[in-house]
All heavy atoms as an XYZ file, in Angstrom:
848
protein
N     -59.436     52.668     55.099
C     -58.868     51.648     54.221
C     -58.956     50.292     54.918
O     -58.589     50.162     56.073
C     -57.466     51.995     53.808
C     -56.829     50.879     53.015
S     -55.053     50.703     53.070
C     -54.478     52.136     52.231
N     -59.312     49.319     54.131
C     -59.276     47.946     54.575
C     -58.419     47.104     53.651
O     -58.490     47.210     52.475
C     -60.687     47.302     54.567
C     -60.688     45.819     54.924
C     -61.666     48.063     55.533
N     -57.505     46.368     54.258
C     -56.608     45.439     53.479
C     -56.927     44.038     53.916
O     -56.948     43.742     55.097
C     -55.104     45.742     53.721
C     -54.216     44.790     52.907
C     -54.839     47.210     53.299
N     -57.226     43.203     52.928
C     -57.442     41.768     53.186
C     -56.418     40.976     52.507
O     -56.069     41.128     51.342
C     -58.841     41.380     52.680
C     -60.008     42.026     53.406
C     -61.299     41.553     52.857
O     -61.733     42.067     51.828
O     -61.883     40.607     53.484
N     -55.846     39.949     53.278
C     -54.876     39.022     52.712
C     -55.607     37.692     52.518
O     -55.773     36.887     53.442
C     -53.748     38.902     53.688
C     -53.043     40.237     53.906
C     -53.407     41.031     54.975
C     -52.099     40.738     52.996
C     -52.830     42.327     55.191
C     -51.512     41.981     53.202
C     -51.900     42.745     54.245
O     -51.311     44.029     54.455
N     -56.046     37.519     51.313
C     -56.906     36.377     50.965
C     -56.065     35.091     50.878
O     -56.424     34.096     51.505
C     -57.683     36.644     49.648
C     -58.525     35.438     49.311
C     -58.478     37.912     49.732
N     -54.988     35.093     50.145
C     -54.064     34.044     50.073
C     -52.751     34.545     50.686
O     -52.179     35.470     50.175
C     -53.834     33.461     48.661
C     -52.761     32.385     48.632
C     -55.096     32.999     48.015
N     -52.301     33.983     51.827
C     -51.192     34.516     52.525
C     -50.484     33.386     53.236
O     -50.512     32.281     52.805
C     -51.672     35.573     53.509
O     -50.617     36.252     54.076
N     -49.781     33.687     54.315
C     -49.062     32.657     55.103
C     -49.665     32.577     56.515
O     -50.197     33.587     57.042
C     -47.535     33.007     55.192
C     -46.880     32.924     53.809
C     -47.306     34.364     55.794
N     -49.537     31.426     57.165
C     -50.012     31.314     58.485
C     -49.450     32.342     59.468
O     -48.236     32.678     59.314
C     -49.642     29.894     58.929
C     -49.446     29.193     57.619
C     -48.947     30.181     56.631
N     -50.257     32.854     60.383
C     -49.810     33.811     61.351
C     -49.935     35.260     60.833
O     -49.833     36.238     61.657
N     -50.162     35.487     59.580
C     -50.327     36.808     59.017
C     -51.802     37.197     59.194
O     -52.728     36.317     59.002
C     -50.029     36.821     57.543
C     -49.341     38.075     57.091
C     -48.065     38.404     57.516
C     -49.900     38.964     56.227
C     -47.395     39.539     57.136
C     -49.304     40.118     55.817
C     -48.015     40.412     56.251
O     -47.399     41.545     55.852
N     -52.111     38.400     59.537
C     -53.581     38.773     59.706
C     -54.333     38.610     58.418
O     -53.768     38.801     57.304
C     -53.531     40.220     60.141
C     -52.218     40.717     59.637
C     -51.279     39.560     59.635
N     -55.561     38.247     58.489
C     -56.413     38.165     57.301
C     -57.021     39.546     56.896
O     -57.427     39.701     55.746
C     -57.521     37.198     57.533
C     -57.080     35.763     57.609
C     -56.599     35.341     56.221
N     -56.146     33.957     56.233
C     -55.559     33.439     55.218
N     -55.320     34.125     54.117
N     -55.115     32.214     55.252
N     -57.095     40.414     57.922
C     -57.739     41.757     57.632
C     -57.087     42.775     58.481
O     -56.910     42.543     59.696
C     -59.279     41.603     57.942
C     -60.047     42.838     57.708
C     -61.482     42.590     58.046
N     -62.280     43.778     58.042
C     -63.052     44.116     57.059
N     -63.169     43.375     56.009
N     -63.710     45.199     57.087
N     -56.752     43.879     57.882
C     -56.222     45.020     58.610
C     -56.985     46.299     58.240
O     -57.267     46.512     57.084
C     -54.725     45.244     58.261
C     -54.117     46.409     59.004
C     -53.918     43.966     58.592
N     -57.348     47.063     59.253
C     -58.140     48.274     58.981
C     -57.389     49.555     59.355
O     -56.840     49.581     60.476
C     -59.487     48.234     59.751
C     -60.422     47.153     59.222
C     -61.870     47.276     59.769
O     -62.333     48.390     59.935
O     -62.393     46.228     60.067
N     -57.324     50.471     58.469
C     -56.684     51.796     58.719
C     -55.252     51.839     58.224
O     -54.524     50.828     58.293
N     -54.849     52.988     57.748
C     -53.514     53.208     57.216
C     -52.486     52.988     58.333
O     -51.372     52.387     58.099
C     -53.392     54.585     56.666
C     -54.120     54.820     55.405
C     -53.987     56.228     54.860
N     -54.816     56.446     53.773
C     -54.518     56.093     52.498
N     -53.422     55.487     52.211
N     -55.414     56.380     51.491
N     -52.720     53.382     59.528
C     -51.782     53.249     60.641
C     -51.560     51.743     60.903
O     -50.408     51.325     61.146
C     -52.210     53.976     61.901
N     -52.566     50.995     60.845
C     -52.484     49.528     61.120
C     -51.652     48.881     60.005
O     -50.868     47.946     60.322
C     -53.883     48.927     61.245
N     -51.843     49.284     58.822
C     -51.051     48.708     57.655
C     -49.579     49.081     57.856
O     -48.742     48.247     57.678
C     -51.601     49.204     56.287
C     -50.681     48.762     55.198
C     -53.032     48.659     56.074
N     -49.321     50.295     58.182
C     -47.946     50.750     58.412
C     -47.338     49.969     59.549
O     -46.151     49.526     59.417
C     -47.893     52.266     58.754
N     -48.040     49.752     60.652
C     -47.482     48.955     61.739
C     -47.167     47.483     61.349
O     -46.219     46.958     61.716
C     -48.549     48.921     62.929
C     -48.555     50.242     63.730
O     -47.675     51.047     63.510
O     -49.552     50.458     64.413
N     -48.071     46.955     60.539
C     -47.841     45.561     60.023
C     -46.518     45.447     59.275
O     -45.818     44.472     59.482
C     -49.035     45.125     59.101
C     -48.909     43.784     58.558
C     -48.957     42.692     59.670
C     -50.090     43.504     57.586
N     -46.201     46.406     58.507
C     -45.022     46.347     57.637
C     -43.750     46.953     58.293
O     -42.667     46.936     57.735
C     -45.264     46.982     56.273
C     -46.192     46.058     55.453
C     -47.502     46.407     55.276
C     -45.663     44.886     54.874
C     -48.326     45.595     54.479
C     -46.492     44.109     54.151
C     -47.809     44.447     53.973
O     -48.659     43.631     53.233
N     -43.879     47.493     59.508
C     -42.792     48.203     60.123
C     -41.530     47.314     60.282
O     -40.432     47.749     59.977
C     -43.190     48.696     61.519
C     -42.181     49.569     62.182
C     -42.660     50.272     63.418
N     -43.501     51.278     63.408
C     -44.479     51.892     62.718
N     -44.858     51.644     62.036
N     -45.217     52.854     62.754
N     -41.642     46.054     60.557
C     -40.464     45.208     60.690
C     -40.128     44.344     59.498
O     -39.323     43.420     59.538
N     -40.785     44.664     58.347
C     -40.592     43.838     57.152
C     -39.157     43.712     56.736
O     -38.719     42.601     56.353
C     -41.458     44.416     55.968
C     -41.550     43.557     54.775
C     -42.420     42.494     54.706
C     -40.666     43.744     53.695
C     -42.528     41.663     53.588
C     -40.747     42.958     52.566
C     -41.659     41.918     52.536
O     -41.708     41.125     51.397
N     -38.384     44.766     56.828
C     -36.982     44.724     56.392
C     -36.116     43.818     57.266
O     -34.977     43.507     56.904
N     -36.584     43.435     58.395
C     -35.848     42.530     59.303
C     -36.058     41.106     58.799
O     -35.338     40.206     59.199
C     -36.375     42.608     60.741
C     -36.134     43.990     61.321
O     -35.141     44.663     60.934
O     -36.846     44.341     62.247
N     -37.012     40.871     57.959
C     -37.351     39.535     57.469
C     -36.969     39.381     55.964
O     -36.399     38.400     55.568
C     -38.881     39.158     57.650
C     -39.226     37.818     57.088
C     -39.241     39.290     59.099
N     -37.345     40.397     55.206
C     -37.138     40.295     53.773
C     -36.573     41.620     53.170
O     -37.112     42.672     53.626
C     -38.493     39.986     53.080
C     -38.430     39.358     51.799
S     -37.988     37.621     51.846
C     -39.445     36.837     52.578
N     -35.600     41.580     52.331
C     -35.093     42.698     51.631
C     -35.537     42.614     50.151
O     -35.116     41.598     49.494
C     -33.573     42.834     51.777
C     -33.101     42.889     53.206
C     -33.034     44.017     50.992
C     -33.597     44.084     53.979
N     -36.289     43.576     49.668
C     -36.680     43.562     48.304
C     -35.699     44.357     47.474
O     -35.292     45.395     47.818
C     -38.106     44.118     48.120
C     -39.175     43.373     48.895
C     -40.532     43.984     48.617
C     -39.255     41.859     48.480
N     -35.349     43.777     46.297
C     -34.415     44.452     45.382
C     -35.097     44.990     44.130
O     -34.632     46.030     43.615
C     -33.384     43.421     44.879
C     -32.615     42.840     46.002
N     -31.732     43.540     46.819
C     -32.551     41.573     46.462
C     -31.179     42.735     47.732
N     -31.701     41.563     47.566
N     -36.195     44.445     43.710
C     -36.907     44.919     42.500
C     -38.310     44.357     42.435
O     -38.681     43.428     43.121
C     -36.076     44.508     41.280
O     -36.112     43.082     41.117
N     -39.029     44.949     41.542
C     -40.368     44.506     41.169
C     -40.536     44.636     39.693
O     -39.909     45.526     39.049
C     -41.380     45.370     41.927
N     -41.280     43.758     39.085
C     -41.481     43.795     37.605
C     -42.766     43.028     37.233
O     -43.556     42.624     38.146
C     -40.270     43.229     36.852
C     -39.984     41.813     37.269
O     -40.830     41.067     37.708
O     -38.805     41.400     37.122
N     -42.967     42.918     35.959
C     -44.120     42.143     35.480
C     -45.397     42.775     35.742
O     -46.464     42.127     35.829
N     -45.500     44.117     35.857
C     -46.674     44.847     36.177
C     -47.716     44.763     35.020
O     -47.345     45.131     33.925
C     -46.398     46.299     36.548
C     -47.608     47.144     36.869
C     -48.323     46.606     38.143
C     -47.237     48.601     37.043
N     -48.889     44.371     35.345
C     -50.028     44.416     34.425
C     -51.123     45.094     35.217
O     -51.379     44.708     36.382
C     -50.442     43.040     33.973
N     -51.778     46.103     34.595
C     -52.806     46.896     35.282
C     -54.037     46.679     34.448
O     -54.129     46.852     33.243
C     -52.415     48.346     35.301
C     -53.558     49.174     35.924
C     -51.086     48.568     35.982
N     -55.160     46.345     35.197
C     -56.497     46.125     34.582
C     -57.420     47.053     35.367
O     -57.557     46.956     36.568
C     -56.936     44.666     34.745
C     -55.886     43.694     34.356
N     -55.645     43.391     32.999
C     -54.957     42.992     35.047
C     -54.647     42.534     32.897
N     -54.180     42.270     34.198
N     -58.109     47.935     34.639
C     -59.007     48.926     35.224
C     -60.485     48.673     34.797
O     -60.735     48.352     33.713
C     -58.602     50.304     34.782
C     -57.246     50.754     35.234
C     -56.962     52.152     34.657
N     -55.673     52.605     35.067
C     -54.549     52.384     34.424
N     -54.557     51.645     33.276
N     -53.360     52.809     34.842
N     -61.349     48.921     35.789
C     -62.762     48.876     35.485
C     -63.357     50.197     36.048
O     -63.684     50.325     37.214
C     -63.482     47.701     36.169
C     -64.950     47.645     35.845
O     -65.494     48.618     35.272
O     -65.582     46.608     36.189
N     -63.361     51.197     35.195
C     -63.820     52.556     35.640
C     -65.239     52.544     36.194
O     -65.614     53.312     37.060
C     -63.752     53.440     34.372
C     -62.823     52.716     33.487
C     -62.967     51.255     33.812
N     -66.104     51.612     35.689
C     -67.457     51.535     36.196
C     -67.586     51.150     37.660
O     -68.524     51.561     38.316
N     -66.669     50.360     38.160
C     -66.726     49.944     39.551
C     -65.597     50.550     40.417
O     -65.500     50.245     41.568
C     -66.586     48.384     39.637
O     -65.335     48.004     39.056
C     -67.704     47.715     38.895
N     -64.743     51.371     39.794
C     -63.612     51.937     40.461
C     -62.628     50.885     40.992
O     -62.060     51.106     42.078
C     -64.026     52.875     41.574
O     -64.780     53.942     41.066
N     -62.497     49.782     40.299
C     -61.614     48.693     40.735
C     -60.430     48.610     39.738
O     -60.602     48.725     38.521
C     -62.432     47.379     40.771
C     -61.422     46.186     41.016
C     -63.412     47.373     41.864
N     -59.281     48.423     40.323
C     -58.053     48.232     39.578
C     -57.443     46.919     40.041
O     -57.355     46.611     41.269
C     -56.996     49.364     39.828
C     -55.723     49.089     39.092
C     -57.641     50.699     39.459
N     -57.019     46.068     39.101
C     -56.378     44.800     39.397
C     -54.918     44.975     38.979
O     -54.645     45.312     37.825
C     -57.019     43.632     38.740
C     -56.252     42.302     39.015
C     -58.463     43.456     39.170
N     -53.993     44.681     39.863
C     -52.581     44.740     39.631
C     -52.047     43.311     39.709
O     -52.322     42.557     40.642
C     -51.794     45.564     40.665
C     -52.272     47.014     40.844
C     -51.405     47.617     41.952
C     -52.111     47.780     39.560
N     -51.254     42.947     38.683
C     -50.499     41.702     38.733
C     -48.993     42.127     38.664
O     -48.655     42.971     37.828
C     -50.771     40.872     37.494
C     -52.200     40.421     37.386
C     -52.435     39.637     36.093
O     -51.960     38.531     35.986
O     -53.075     40.183     35.168
N     -48.175     41.616     39.563
C     -46.814     41.998     39.584
C     -45.966     40.995     40.354
O     -46.503     40.089     40.996
C     -46.685     43.428     40.278
C     -47.231     43.506     41.660
C     -46.379     43.361     42.743
C     -48.556     43.670     41.902
C     -46.910     43.428     44.043
C     -49.117     43.763     43.171
C     -48.269     43.605     44.240
O     -48.747     43.714     45.477
N     -44.643     41.123     40.214
C     -43.726     40.216     40.877
C     -42.735     41.040     41.689
O     -42.421     42.175     41.306
C     -42.992     39.381     39.902
N     -42.242     40.514     42.819
C     -41.165     41.126     43.602
C     -40.068     40.194     43.771
O     -40.229     38.966     43.683
C     -41.672     41.620     45.008
C     -42.780     42.613     44.836
C     -42.082     40.493     45.857
N     -38.846     40.724     43.920
C     -37.656     39.947     44.026
C     -36.737     40.484     45.107
O     -36.574     41.705     45.265
C     -36.879     39.904     42.656
C     -37.799     39.696     41.522
N     -38.209     38.432     41.232
C     -38.370     40.549     40.605
C     -39.030     38.520     40.149
N     -39.097     39.822     39.727
N     -36.183     39.562     45.873
C     -35.341     39.998     46.950
C     -34.612     38.810     47.593
O     -34.389     37.807     46.946
N     -34.407     38.919     48.896
C     -33.683     37.943     49.626
C     -34.194     37.927     51.095
O     -34.461     38.929     51.678
C     -32.202     38.288     49.626
C     -31.311     37.187     50.100
C     -29.905     37.202     49.496
N     -29.799     37.178     48.075
C     -29.891     36.052     47.303
N     -30.121     34.931     47.874
N     -29.783     36.115     46.049
N     -34.327     36.693     51.673
C     -34.737     36.585     53.080
C     -33.484     36.912     53.923
O     -32.393     36.463     53.665
C     -35.206     35.167     53.352
N     -33.678     37.731     54.935
C     -32.619     38.173     55.774
C     -31.952     37.036     56.519
O     -30.715     36.851     56.493
C     -33.079     39.272     56.773
C     -32.029     39.612     57.770
C     -33.522     40.501     55.997
N     -32.747     36.188     57.228
C     -32.186     35.147     58.063
C     -31.508     34.030     57.241
O     -30.459     33.595     57.648
C     -33.345     34.513     58.886
C     -32.804     33.537     59.997
C     -33.952     32.985     60.801
N     -34.989     32.266     60.042
C     -34.854     31.027     59.575
N     -33.785     30.320     59.774
N     -35.835     30.483     58.857
N     -32.102     33.614     56.136
C     -31.519     32.450     55.390
C     -30.615     32.854     54.245
O     -29.845     32.073     53.733
C     -32.660     31.592     54.836
O     -33.402     32.394     53.827
C     -33.573     31.078     55.861
N     -30.785     34.081     53.733
C     -30.035     34.536     52.595
C     -30.545     34.013     51.310
O     -29.988     34.256     50.217
N     -31.637     33.245     51.333
C     -32.258     32.628     50.189
C     -32.951     33.705     49.317
O     -33.517     34.647     49.806
C     -33.232     31.525     50.526
C     -32.568     30.376     51.164
C     -33.614     29.255     51.450
N     -33.031     28.235     52.256
C     -33.776     27.491     53.099
N     -35.048     27.716     53.289
N     -33.182     26.579     53.857
N     -32.961     33.398     48.009
C     -33.722     34.315     47.088
C     -35.224     34.284     47.426
O     -35.790     33.239     47.877
C     -33.445     33.855     45.696
N     -35.847     35.417     47.178
C     -37.287     35.535     47.319
C     -37.846     36.130     46.034
O     -37.523     37.205     45.615
C     -37.637     36.505     48.499
C     -39.098     36.787     48.651
C     -39.944     35.764     48.875
C     -39.576     38.077     48.542
C     -41.376     36.034     49.105
C     -40.910     38.344     48.786
C     -41.776     37.318     48.988
O     -43.151     37.598     49.189
N     -38.675     35.306     45.433
C     -39.363     35.702     44.150
C     -40.788     35.340     44.324
O     -41.167     34.194     44.416
C     -38.735     34.986     42.946
C     -37.308     35.335     42.721
O     -37.047     36.510     42.358
O     -36.420     34.523     42.973
N     -41.662     36.332     44.314
C     -43.050     36.078     44.551
C     -43.912     36.859     43.547
O     -43.494     37.853     42.999
C     -43.508     36.501     45.965
C     -44.702     35.721     46.441
O     -45.529     35.196     45.673
N     -44.784     35.505     47.741
N     -45.108     36.326     43.265
C     -46.058     36.961     42.345
C     -47.317     37.315     43.120
O     -47.738     36.471     43.961
C     -46.387     36.032     41.176
C     -45.246     35.794     40.324
N     -44.204     34.885     40.583
C     -44.830     36.358     39.150
C     -43.276     34.907     39.622
N     -43.655     35.866     38.754
N     -47.912     38.461     42.777
C     -49.039     38.975     43.480
C     -50.157     39.296     42.531
O     -49.877     39.634     41.345
C     -48.714     40.203     44.244
C     -47.758     40.044     45.336
C     -46.411     39.945     45.112
C     -48.176     39.938     46.674
C     -45.453     39.763     46.156
C     -47.253     39.782     47.749
C     -45.933     39.672     47.459
N     -51.383     39.232     42.996
C     -52.560     39.874     42.354
C     -53.203     40.671     43.497
O     -53.505     40.166     44.537
C     -53.486     38.769     41.794
C     -54.733     39.486     41.295
C     -52.846     37.997     40.688
N     -53.421     41.949     43.208
C     -54.036     42.875     44.192
C     -55.272     43.438     43.502
O     -55.157     43.975     42.343
C     -53.087     43.937     44.554
O     -51.973     43.364     45.254
N     -56.366     43.361     44.178
C     -57.647     43.940     43.718
C     -57.945     45.148     44.581
O     -58.134     45.004     45.787
C     -58.810     42.881     43.797
C     -60.120     43.476     43.286
C     -58.411     41.613     43.034
N     -57.951     46.333     43.935
C     -57.990     47.582     44.685
C     -59.177     48.373     44.300
O     -59.486     48.574     43.119
C     -56.661     48.402     44.383
C     -55.479     47.551     44.748
C     -56.739     49.722     45.131
C     -54.241     48.065     44.063
N     -59.918     48.881     45.320
C     -61.046     49.734     45.076
C     -60.633     51.148     45.474
O     -60.132     51.383     46.524
C     -62.257     49.293     45.950
O     -62.594     47.925     45.588
C     -63.481     50.178     45.637
N     -60.960     52.111     44.567
C     -60.579     53.490     44.743
C     -61.897     54.338     44.768
O     -62.704     54.231     43.887
C     -59.645     53.992     43.636
C     -59.338     55.447     43.835
C     -58.430     53.119     43.526
N     -62.017     55.147     45.812
C     -63.142     56.110     45.892
C     -62.583     57.486     46.191
O     -61.762     57.663     47.062
C     -64.070     55.694     47.053
C     -64.748     54.374     46.831
C     -66.025     54.469     46.032
N     -66.672     53.175     46.046
C     -66.818     52.437     44.984
N     -66.318     52.765     43.814
N     -67.435     51.281     45.050
N     -63.032     58.444     45.429
C     -62.517     59.838     45.633
C     -61.006     59.909     45.691
O     -60.438     60.526     46.563
C     -63.157     60.474     46.926
C     -64.626     60.489     46.824
O     -65.193     60.821     45.718
O     -65.307     60.296     47.829
N     -60.364     59.194     44.783
C     -58.852     59.169     44.620
C     -58.190     58.596     45.814
O     -56.979     58.849     46.010
C     -58.413     60.598     44.302
C     -58.969     61.121     43.040
C     -58.532     62.535     42.772
N     -57.078     62.489     42.606
C     -56.416     63.083     41.645
N     -57.066     63.703     40.742
N     -55.101     62.995     41.565
N     -58.812     57.821     46.653
C     -58.213     57.174     47.811
C     -58.511     55.672     47.749
O     -59.566     55.283     47.353
C     -58.807     57.709     49.082
C     -58.606     59.180     49.310
C     -57.830     59.482     50.514
O     -57.498     58.576     51.309
O     -57.356     60.631     50.618
N     -57.534     54.870     48.124
C     -57.656     53.485     48.224
C     -58.575     53.152     49.419
O     -58.238     53.562     50.519
C     -56.329     52.728     48.370
C     -56.581     51.192     48.645
C     -55.503     52.946     47.104
N     -59.698     52.486     49.143
C     -60.606     52.164     50.257
C     -60.549     50.655     50.644
O     -60.850     50.324     51.720
C     -62.077     52.540     49.942
O     -62.422     51.874     48.748
C     -62.183     54.077     49.773
N     -60.219     49.878     49.662
C     -60.181     48.444     49.881
C     -59.087     47.791     49.048
O     -58.932     48.114     47.877
C     -61.555     47.811     49.589
C     -61.708     46.475     50.180
N     -61.798     45.371     49.375
C     -61.897     46.019     51.429
C     -61.987     44.279     50.054
N     -62.014     44.677     51.339
N     -58.337     46.905     49.628
C     -57.221     46.236     48.932
C     -57.238     44.754     49.298
O     -57.104     44.380     50.464
C     -55.866     46.833     49.375
C     -54.655     46.364     48.671
C     -54.148     45.108     48.581
C     -53.694     47.189     47.931
N     -52.988     45.045     47.872
C     -52.704     46.313     47.424
C     -53.626     48.515     47.625
C     -51.608     46.779     46.650
C     -52.578     48.938     46.859
C     -51.592     48.083     46.367
N     -57.489     43.922     48.287
C     -57.406     42.455     48.529
C     -56.144     41.958     47.832
O     -55.883     42.203     46.708
C     -58.665     41.741     47.920
C     -59.903     41.911     48.775
C     -61.025     41.048     48.330
N     -61.257     40.936     46.932
C     -61.917     41.696     46.166
N     -62.551     42.780     46.693
N     -62.065     41.505     44.834
N     -55.335     41.182     48.625
C     -54.040     40.730     48.177
C     -54.009     39.209     48.143
O     -54.428     38.502     49.023
C     -53.035     41.282     49.159
C     -51.651     41.540     48.509
O     -51.641     41.970     47.355
O     -50.661     41.279     49.180
N     -53.416     38.772     47.044
C     -53.195     37.315     46.822
C     -51.760     37.098     46.535
O     -51.171     37.808     45.608
C     -54.027     36.806     45.681
C     -55.529     36.989     45.822
C     -56.070     38.233     45.547
C     -56.359     36.013     46.150
C     -57.472     38.454     45.661
C     -57.736     36.130     46.254
C     -58.275     37.398     45.992
O     -59.608     37.596     46.099
N     -51.081     36.176     47.182
C     -49.638     35.918     46.920
C     -49.433     34.379     46.902
O     -50.283     33.631     47.300
C     -48.704     36.616     47.918
C     -48.818     36.175     49.416
C     -48.035     34.927     49.673
C     -48.277     37.291     50.254
N     -48.197     34.012     46.537
C     -47.818     32.631     46.551
C     -47.152     32.317     47.904
O     -45.972     32.628     48.063
C     -46.861     32.307     45.423
C     -46.323     30.935     45.404
O     -46.720     30.099     46.243
O     -45.474     30.649     44.492
N     -47.814     31.674     48.860
C     -47.174     31.405     50.110
C     -45.994     30.471     50.040
O     -45.036     30.580     50.901
C     -48.293     30.762     50.966
C     -49.312     30.341     50.033
C     -49.171     31.170     48.786
N     -45.932     29.547     49.096
C     -44.788     28.686     48.955
C     -43.517     29.447     48.662
O     -42.448     29.079     49.145
C     -45.099     27.610     47.865
C     -43.869     26.709     47.680
C     -46.319     26.718     48.287
N     -43.602     30.542     47.965
C     -42.394     31.309     47.682
C     -41.849     31.930     48.971
O     -40.666     32.017     49.119
C     -42.799     32.508     46.731
N     -42.756     32.313     49.869
C     -42.343     32.798     51.173
C     -41.611     31.649     51.971
O     -40.540     31.878     52.508
C     -43.507     33.377     51.973
C     -43.080     33.817     53.405
C     -44.160     34.495     51.288
N     -42.249     30.473     51.985
C     -41.677     29.328     52.722
C     -40.303     28.988     52.216
O     -39.407     28.684     52.947
C     -42.587     28.101     52.581
C     -44.006     28.325     53.139
C     -45.027     27.536     52.627
C     -44.286     29.284     54.076
C     -46.363     27.663     53.118
C     -45.584     29.416     54.570
C     -46.591     28.589     54.068
N     -40.124     28.978     50.900
C     -38.833     28.647     50.257
C     -37.764     29.649     50.762
O     -36.639     29.281     51.041
C     -38.889     28.652     48.816
C     -39.567     27.512     48.176
C     -39.459     27.540     46.667
N     -40.272     26.511     46.065
C     -41.212     26.689     45.169
N     -41.452     27.879     44.676
N     -41.919     25.668     44.738
N     -38.099     30.936     50.811
C     -37.084     31.949     51.163
C     -36.767     31.963     52.617
O     -35.592     32.017     52.985
C     -37.686     33.301     50.745
N     -37.812     31.867     53.499
C     -37.521     31.999     54.939
C     -37.257     30.678     55.654
O     -36.900     30.650     56.752
C     -38.651     32.726     55.679
C     -38.799     34.189     55.109
C     -39.956     32.025     55.607
N     -37.461     29.558     54.913
C     -37.189     28.217     55.486
C     -38.280     27.834     56.449
O     -38.030     27.089     57.420
N     -39.471     28.219     56.193
C     -40.615     27.898     57.060
C     -41.603     27.071     56.258
O     -41.752     27.317     55.071
C     -41.283     29.151     57.566
C     -42.308     28.921     58.608
C     -42.178     28.981     59.938
C     -43.715     28.560     58.392
N     -43.317     28.667     60.601
C     -44.232     28.421     59.672
C     -44.501     28.354     57.280
C     -45.622     28.079     59.821
C     -45.817     28.027     57.394
C     -46.370     27.911     58.683
N     -42.282     26.106     56.771
C     -42.171     25.687     58.150
C     -40.963     24.872     58.419
O     -40.388     24.238     57.556
C     -43.433     24.803     58.337
C     -43.809     24.319     56.988
C     -43.279     25.385     55.981
N     -40.474     24.968     59.658
C     -39.246     24.278     60.071
C     -39.463     22.795     59.913
O     -40.522     22.237     60.235
C     -38.925     24.657     61.480
N     -38.500     22.158     59.412
C     -38.526     20.684     59.243
C     -38.184     20.005     60.565
O     -37.231     20.391     61.187
C     -37.507     20.209     58.168
C     -37.913     20.746     56.803
C     -36.925     20.307     55.737
C     -37.288     20.904     54.401
N     -36.318     20.650     53.391
N     -38.955     18.986     60.889
C     -38.648     18.222     62.155
C     -37.465     17.247     61.775
O     -37.471     16.592     60.726
C     -39.830     17.426     62.594
C     -40.935     18.299     63.062
O     -40.632     19.452     63.475
O     -42.149     17.927     63.037
N     -36.555     17.150     62.664
C     -35.415     16.301     62.384
C     -35.434     15.096     63.385
O     -35.803     15.213     64.450
C     -34.031     17.019     62.556
C     -33.908     18.062     61.535
N     -33.573     17.783     60.241
C     -34.021     19.373     61.600
C     -33.523     18.905     59.561
N     -33.801     19.856     60.340
């Protein structure tokens, strides 16, 4: 499996290969962001290419700042033999910045 983060935040990897590497990437996620819910799911399938496009939103709170986190995603997923082989992810980086207070403002 290959995961690509096409629109993301600085410092985040652009490409991760293998399930173990994806799991490692998200291992400390709960130390930064706590998710409470997800909604707005729209699913678009193309059986001819084995591609599924997901549109969805997540809602939560940044751990350090306590600020609300509301982000929207588009994920383009390729499935072969009932397994995800490729995942391209697009998110709103400004939503992350608002929640975590990054980039830090110079005073």
